[in-house]
C-alpha positions as CSV (number, residue, x, y, z in Angstrom):
1,M,-53.9,83.2,-93.2
2,W,-52.0,86.4,-92.8
3,H,-52.5,88.2,-89.6
4,R,-52.2,91.9,-89.5
5,R,-49.6,93.3,-87.0
6,P,-50.8,96.0,-84.7
7,P,-49.3,99.4,-85.6
8,R,-46.1,100.3,-83.8
9,T,-46.3,103.2,-81.5
10,T,-43.4,105.4,-80.8
11,A,-44.6,106.8,-77.5
12,F,-43.3,105.3,-74.3
13,Q,-45.6,102.6,-72.8
14,P,-45.0,101.8,-69.1
15,P,-45.2,98.1,-68.2
16,Y,-48.6,96.9,-67.1
17,L,-49.1,97.0,-63.4
18,P,-52.3,97.1,-61.4
19,D,-52.7,100.5,-59.7
20,A,-52.3,99.2,-56.2
21,Q,-49.1,97.3,-57.1
22,A,-47.6,100.3,-58.9
23,V,-48.3,102.5,-55.9
24,T,-46.7,99.9,-53.6
25,Y,-43.6,99.7,-55.7
26,F,-43.3,103.5,-55.9
27,N,-43.7,103.9,-52.1
28,S,-41.2,101.2,-51.5
29,F,-38.7,102.9,-53.8
30,M,-39.2,106.2,-52.1
31,V,-38.6,104.8,-48.6
32,E,-35.5,103.0,-49.8
33,L,-34.2,106.2,-51.5
34,G,-34.9,108.1,-48.3
35,I,-33.0,105.6,-46.1
36,F,-30.1,105.6,-48.6
37,L,-29.9,109.4,-48.6
38,V,-29.9,109.6,-44.7
39,F,-27.1,107.1,-44.4
40,Y,-25.2,108.8,-47.3
41,L,-25.4,112.3,-45.8
42,F,-25.0,111.4,-42.1
43,G,-23.2,108.1,-42.2
44,N,-19.9,109.4,-40.8
45,R,-21.7,110.9,-37.8
46,I,-23.5,107.7,-36.7
47,P,-21.5,106.0,-33.9
48,K,-20.2,102.5,-34.7
49,T,-22.2,100.2,-32.4
50,W,-22.4,96.4,-32.4
51,P,-25.8,96.2,-34.1
52,L,-24.8,98.6,-36.9
53,Q,-21.5,96.9,-37.4
54,T,-23.3,93.5,-37.6
55,L,-25.7,94.9,-40.2
56,G,-22.8,96.2,-42.2
57,D,-21.1,92.8,-42.0
58,I,-24.1,90.9,-43.2
59,S,-25.0,93.3,-45.9
60,Y,-23.7,91.1,-48.7
61,P,-25.4,87.9,-47.5
62,V,-28.6,90.0,-47.2
63,Y,-28.1,91.0,-50.8
64,L,-27.7,87.3,-51.8
65,S,-30.6,85.9,-49.8
66,A,-33.2,88.7,-50.2
67,T,-33.7,88.2,-53.9
68,V,-34.7,84.6,-54.0
69,I,-35.3,83.5,-50.4
70,G,-36.7,86.8,-49.2
71,W,-39.2,87.1,-52.0
72,T,-40.3,83.5,-51.7
73,I,-40.9,83.9,-48.0
74,L,-42.7,87.2,-48.5
75,A,-45.0,85.6,-51.2
76,W,-45.8,82.6,-48.9
77,L,-46.4,84.7,-45.8
78,T,-48.6,87.2,-47.8
79,R,-50.8,84.3,-48.8
80,S,-50.7,82.8,-45.2
81,F,-51.4,86.1,-43.3
82,D,-53.5,87.6,-46.0
83,S,-51.8,90.9,-45.3
84,Y,-48.6,92.4,-46.8
85,F,-48.0,94.5,-43.7
86,W,-47.7,91.5,-41.4
87,A,-45.7,89.5,-43.9
88,L,-43.1,92.1,-44.6
89,P,-41.5,92.4,-41.1
90,V,-41.6,88.6,-40.7
91,A,-39.9,88.1,-44.1
92,A,-37.3,90.8,-43.3
93,A,-36.5,89.2,-40.0
94,A,-36.2,85.8,-41.7
95,V,-33.8,87.3,-44.3
96,L,-31.7,88.9,-41.6
97,A,-31.5,85.6,-39.7
98,I,-30.5,83.7,-42.8
99,A,-27.9,86.3,-43.7
100,F,-26.5,86.2,-40.2
101,V,-26.1,82.4,-40.4
102,L,-24.5,82.7,-43.9
103,H,-22.1,85.3,-42.6
104,K,-21.1,83.2,-39.5
105,L,-21.0,79.7,-41.2
106,V,-19.8,80.5,-44.7
107,E,-18.4,84.0,-45.1
108,K,-16.1,84.3,-42.0
109,P,-14.6,80.8,-42.3
110,T,-13.8,81.2,-46.0
111,Y,-12.3,84.6,-45.4
112,A,-10.0,83.1,-42.7
113,V,-8.9,80.4,-45.2
114,A,-8.3,83.0,-47.8
115,Q,-6.2,85.0,-45.4
116,R,-4.1,81.9,-44.5
117,I,-3.5,81.1,-48.2
118,T,-2.6,84.5,-49.2
119,A,-0.3,85.0,-46.2
120,R,2.1,82.5,-47.8
121,P,5.3,84.1,-49.2
122,R,4.6,82.9,-52.7
123,F,1.4,85.0,-52.7
124,R,3.0,88.1,-51.2
125,S,4.4,90.9,-53.2
126,D,6.2,94.1,-52.5
127,R,4.1,95.8,-55.1
128,S,0.5,96.8,-55.2
129,W,-1.9,97.2,-58.1
130,S,-2.1,100.9,-57.2
131,D,1.7,101.5,-57.4
132,Q,3.1,103.6,-60.3
133,P,4.1,101.4,-63.2
134,R,7.8,100.5,-63.4
135,P,9.8,102.1,-66.2
136,R,10.0,99.7,-69.1
137,R,13.3,98.3,-70.3
138,R,14.4,99.6,-73.6
139,R,14.8,97.1,-76.3
140,A,18.3,96.5,-77.8
141,E,19.1,98.8,-80.7
142,P,18.8,96.9,-84.0
143,D,22.1,96.0,-85.7
144,T,22.6,98.3,-88.6
145,T,25.4,96.3,-90.3
146,E,24.4,94.3,-93.3
147,P,24.4,90.6,-92.6
148,V,26.8,88.4,-94.6
149,P,24.8,86.0,-96.7
150,A,25.5,82.3,-96.0
151,P,26.9,80.3,-98.9
152,S,24.2,78.4,-100.8
153,P,24.5,74.6,-100.6
154,A,24.8,72.5,-103.7
155,P,21.5,71.5,-105.1
156,A,20.3,68.1,-104.0
157,P,18.9,65.7,-106.6
158,I,15.2,65.8,-106.7
159,G,13.0,62.8,-107.6
160,L,14.2,59.8,-109.7
161,N,17.0,60.2,-112.2
162,L,15.3,58.4,-115.1
163,A,18.0,59.2,-117.6
164,A,20.5,57.1,-115.7
165,S,18.5,53.9,-115.8
166,D,16.4,52.2,-118.3
167,G,14.2,50.7,-115.6
168,N,15.6,47.2,-115.9
169,G,18.5,47.6,-113.7
170,H,20.8,48.6,-116.6
171,H,22.5,51.9,-116.4
172,A,23.0,54.1,-119.5
173,G,26.6,54.4,-120.6
174,L,27.7,51.2,-118.9
175,A,28.5,48.1,-120.9
176,V,26.8,45.1,-119.5
177,E,28.6,41.8,-120.0
178,A,26.7,38.6,-120.3
179,A,27.4,36.0,-117.8
180,P,29.3,33.1,-119.2
181,S,27.3,30.0,-119.9
182,P,28.5,26.7,-118.4
183,S,28.6,25.1,-121.8
184,D,31.0,27.8,-123.3
185,P,34.5,26.4,-123.5
186,T,36.1,29.8,-123.9
187,A,34.8,31.1,-120.6
188,E,37.4,31.5,-117.9
189,L,36.8,30.0,-114.7
């Protein structure tokens, strides 16, 4: 049976979200946007302290662990506590702890190894990617004299020369003498 397709609409249709979830996502986005704008506008005026320096150092491990580990912990704690507002700070603390451990046990040691490897002379250069490009060498001017043609070689024979042989080992133009028979008295020995 043929099923009829529903008519296509050209108006924008937002994704389906229950009302409470859409409000939660919007509020979360607005809080994150506000925090970003505060740090963007006043970031240079905030004194560098150990906690803020540590948060800056673990920002990439937080990015890596928050998407999978953080959401998994948040979903599990939301079911366990039966409250999003108790689960959120606990999940955030767990993500920060995991990110701190990743920074200390993975990121810093591999950074130290990379520094030792790239400190070797074969990886060092007196140039940087941001330097001005070097002037290119000019190519040699093409030779304007006409080349002298090489003498052509004599043509080589191609294939079998069938005119020179009859196929039985006899060559055309050559007289073939019969071998003397032993009973022939005129044969010279």
